[in-house]
Structures are given as structure tokens and as C-alpha cells.
C-alpha positions as CSV (number, residue, x, y, z in Angstrom):
1,M,-16.1,3.0,9.8
2,H,-13.8,5.3,7.8
3,L,-10.4,7.2,8.4
4,K,-10.5,11.0,8.1
5,L,-7.6,11.5,5.5
6,I,-6.1,14.7,4.3
7,L,-3.6,14.8,1.4
8,E,-0.8,17.1,3.2
9,K,2.2,16.6,1.4
10,T,3.6,15.2,-2.0
11,A,7.2,14.2,-2.6
12,Y,9.1,13.9,-5.8
13,T,12.6,13.9,-4.5
14,K,14.6,12.7,-1.6
15,D,14.8,16.1,0.0
16,Q,11.1,16.4,0.1
17,L,10.6,13.2,2.1
18,Q,10.6,14.9,5.5
19,A,7.1,15.0,7.2
20,K,6.0,16.1,10.7
21,Q,7.1,13.4,13.3
22,F,4.0,11.2,13.4
23,P,3.8,7.5,12.8
24,Q,3.7,6.4,9.2
25,I,2.0,3.3,7.5
26,A,3.0,2.9,3.9
27,L,1.0,1.5,1.0
28,A,3.1,-0.4,-1.7
29,G,2.1,-2.5,-4.7
30,R,2.3,-3.0,-8.4
31,S,0.9,-0.4,-10.7
32,N,-2.9,-0.7,-11.0
33,V,-3.3,-3.0,-7.9
34,G,-5.9,-0.5,-6.5
35,K,-3.9,1.6,-4.1
36,S,-5.9,4.8,-5.0
37,S,-9.1,3.1,-4.7
38,L,-8.4,1.6,-1.4
39,I,-7.4,5.0,-0.1
40,N,-10.7,6.7,-1.4
41,R,-12.8,3.7,0.2
42,L,-10.8,4.1,3.5
43,A,-11.4,7.9,3.4
44,G,-15.1,7.6,2.4
45,Q,-14.3,9.9,-0.5
46,K,-14.4,9.2,-4.3
47,K,-11.6,11.8,-5.3
48,L,-9.2,12.0,-2.6
49,A,-6.6,9.9,-4.5
50,K,-6.6,10.1,-8.3
51,T,-7.5,6.6,-9.9
52,S,-7.0,5.7,-13.6
53,S,-7.4,2.6,-15.6
54,T,-3.8,3.7,-16.9
55,P,-1.2,1.9,-14.6
56,G,1.2,4.3,-13.0
57,K,-0.7,7.1,-12.2
58,T,0.9,7.8,-8.9
59,R,4.4,9.1,-9.6
60,S,5.1,10.8,-6.3
61,I,5.0,9.7,-2.5
62,N,1.8,11.0,-1.2
63,F,1.4,11.8,2.6
64,Y,-2.2,11.4,3.8
65,F,-2.5,12.6,7.4
66,S,-5.3,11.2,9.6
67,P,-6.0,13.7,12.3
68,G,-8.3,11.3,14.2
69,E,-5.6,8.8,14.5
70,N,-2.6,11.1,14.3
71,F,-0.6,9.2,11.7
72,Y,0.2,9.3,8.1
73,L,-0.9,6.8,5.4
74,V,1.8,7.2,2.7
75,D,1.1,6.1,-0.8
76,L,4.1,5.0,-2.7
77,P,4.5,5.0,-6.5
78,G,3.2,1.6,-8.3
79,Y,6.1,-0.5,-9.4
80,G,5.9,-3.1,-12.3
81,Y,4.1,-2.0,-15.3
82,A,3.6,1.6,-16.1
83,R,3.9,3.4,-19.3
84,C,7.0,5.3,-18.7
85,S,10.7,4.9,-19.3
86,Q,13.1,2.6,-17.6
87,Q,14.8,5.9,-16.4
88,E,11.5,7.0,-14.7
89,R,10.9,3.6,-13.1
90,E,14.5,3.6,-11.6
91,K,13.9,7.2,-10.3
92,W,10.7,5.9,-8.5
93,A,12.5,2.8,-7.1
94,R,15.3,4.9,-5.7
95,L,12.7,7.2,-4.0
96,I,10.9,4.2,-2.6
97,Q,14.1,3.0,-1.4
98,D,15.2,6.2,0.3
99,Y,11.6,6.6,1.8
100,L,11.9,3.1,3.4
101,Q,15.7,3.0,4.5
102,E,15.8,6.2,6.2
103,N,12.5,6.6,7.8
104,H,12.4,6.1,11.5
105,D,8.7,7.0,11.8
106,L,7.6,4.0,9.5
107,K,5.6,1.7,11.4
108,A,4.5,-0.9,8.8
109,L,4.1,-1.5,5.1
110,I,0.9,-2.5,3.6
111,L,1.7,-4.7,0.7
112,L,-1.1,-4.7,-1.8
113,L,-1.5,-7.8,-4.1
114,D,-4.1,-8.4,-6.6
115,S,-6.1,-11.4,-5.4
116,R,-6.6,-12.8,-8.9
117,I,-3.0,-13.5,-9.6
118,P,-0.2,-14.9,-7.8
119,P,2.4,-12.7,-6.1
120,Q,5.0,-11.6,-8.5
121,P,8.7,-11.6,-8.1
122,V,8.8,-7.9,-7.6
123,D,6.2,-8.3,-4.9
124,L,8.3,-11.0,-3.0
125,D,11.4,-8.9,-3.4
126,L,9.7,-6.0,-1.7
127,A,8.4,-8.1,1.0
128,R,12.1,-9.5,1.6
129,Y,13.3,-5.9,1.5
130,A,10.9,-4.7,4.2
131,A,11.8,-7.7,6.3
132,S,15.5,-6.8,6.0
133,L,14.6,-3.5,7.2
134,K,12.6,-5.0,10.1
135,V,9.4,-3.3,8.8
136,A,6.3,-5.0,9.8
137,L,4.5,-6.2,6.8
138,L,0.6,-6.5,6.2
139,P,-0.5,-8.3,3.0
140,V,-3.9,-7.0,1.5
141,L,-5.4,-9.0,-1.4
142,T,-7.2,-6.2,-3.4
143,K,-10.2,-6.6,-6.0
144,A,-11.6,-9.5,-3.8
145,D,-15.1,-8.8,-5.4
146,K,-13.9,-10.1,-8.7
147,C,-13.1,-13.5,-7.2
148,T,-15.1,-16.7,-6.4
149,Q,-14.9,-17.9,-2.6
150,K,-12.7,-20.9,-4.0
151,Q,-10.4,-18.3,-5.7
152,K,-10.2,-16.1,-2.5
153,N,-9.3,-19.1,-0.5
154,Q,-6.6,-20.1,-2.9
155,A,-5.2,-16.6,-2.9
156,L,-5.1,-16.4,1.0
157,K,-3.4,-19.9,1.2
158,R,-0.9,-18.9,-1.7
159,V,0.1,-15.7,0.1
160,K,0.4,-17.2,3.6
161,E,2.8,-19.6,2.1
162,L,4.8,-17.2,0.2
163,L,5.1,-14.6,3.0
164,D,5.4,-16.8,6.0
165,G,6.0,-15.1,9.1
166,T,3.7,-12.1,8.3
167,R,0.3,-11.3,9.3
168,T,-2.7,-13.2,7.9
169,P,-3.7,-11.4,4.6
170,I,-6.9,-9.4,4.5
171,L,-9.1,-9.9,1.6
172,F,-10.2,-6.1,0.4
173,S,-12.7,-4.8,-2.1
174,A,-12.9,-1.1,-2.8
175,R,-16.1,-1.6,-4.6
176,T,-18.0,-3.6,-1.9
177,G,-15.9,-2.4,1.2
178,Q,-15.1,-6.1,2.0
179,G,-12.4,-6.1,4.5
180,M,-12.4,-2.4,5.3
181,D,-13.2,-2.7,9.0
182,D,-10.4,-5.4,9.4
183,L,-7.8,-3.2,7.6
184,I,-8.6,-0.1,9.8
185,T,-8.5,-2.5,12.8
186,A,-5.0,-3.8,11.6
187,V,-3.7,-0.2,11.1
188,Q,-4.8,0.9,14.5
189,A,-3.0,-2.1,16.0
190,M,0.3,-1.4,14.1
191,L,0.2,2.2,15.4
192,K,0.2,1.0,19.0
């Protein structure tokens, strides 16, 4: 199962954030967590979203429209490590905050976490911020193919404990497709 996704809009500033009035589900995560790879896997395309081994490739908010489901999958810039100035990172943070705060079409936030490492303070801050805005949160543990079953179980337990009250995390691998059907089913449920 795949989602048909079309890159419809790219926003670099607050005044560019308006999109057609359809439900939106946003993707957020640290730089190099695999957001672009996840988008490409969901769409069944290799080059819809640009991937790079250099963290911080996504520097805009990208709106991918799904005509089959009539919603936007919105890719937010990665946070944390990126080879850019502090000023540039602050600009991204303000843009993300503007997007989250003033968006009445936002149905949920998918928080991508690297399954190989514990959630970082900045991940937990974003989860708390989403909760304060009453935005539903779905944790997705990426790069699951790089973990043993024991490591996957530990990662699931750790995230459940840290983000109590949220949905059960989904283990996902862009390389193998693990968790893709679960993620699409969760997205469809959040749109209802």
C-alpha cells in the first residue's frame, strides 16, 4: 500500500504557510532522522523528497498533497544538528512554531525518532509543545532495520514511558518497508 503524494507547495516564510483547506498531518524530527526517506517510501517513489547524508537538507516546510485521501502530509525542517548558523536554526524554529500554533487544519503531528538512540531533550520539548496545543502525537521510530529485536523492544518501551498518553509508537524502516501499512492506517485514522 502506498499514498499518492504530490509536492504542491514549499514555504520559507510565515506568509507562505497558507495552503488549501484540507486536513494536515505534519512530520517532525531531528535532522537526519529519515523524514525524506519516509516520505519517499510512503509515496513509492525514490526522489519525491530530497534525501542526503548531510543533516539539515530540508530548510522549508513542504506540503505534499494526497489526492486519494484529500489531506496534506507536511514535512517540517529537521531540528537539532545541521550545518548552518544559529540564526538559520532560530529562523526554522520560528517558522515551525508559526506553523503549529496558527494552523486550524492540523490534525496530528508524527514525531520521528531514531530507534537506535533515546529521545533527546529537544524531541521531548516538541512532544510537550504539541500536547500544549492539543495536537495529537504519533511517535514513529525510524531506522528499525538497523536494530536487533531486543533493541527494538527497548526503544518501544523507552518511548512509551517518555511520551505517556500518546499512541503506541510505530517501528518503521524506509529500507524494508517495515511499519508502512501500520503508519498509513494510523494516518487514515487520524484524518477521521
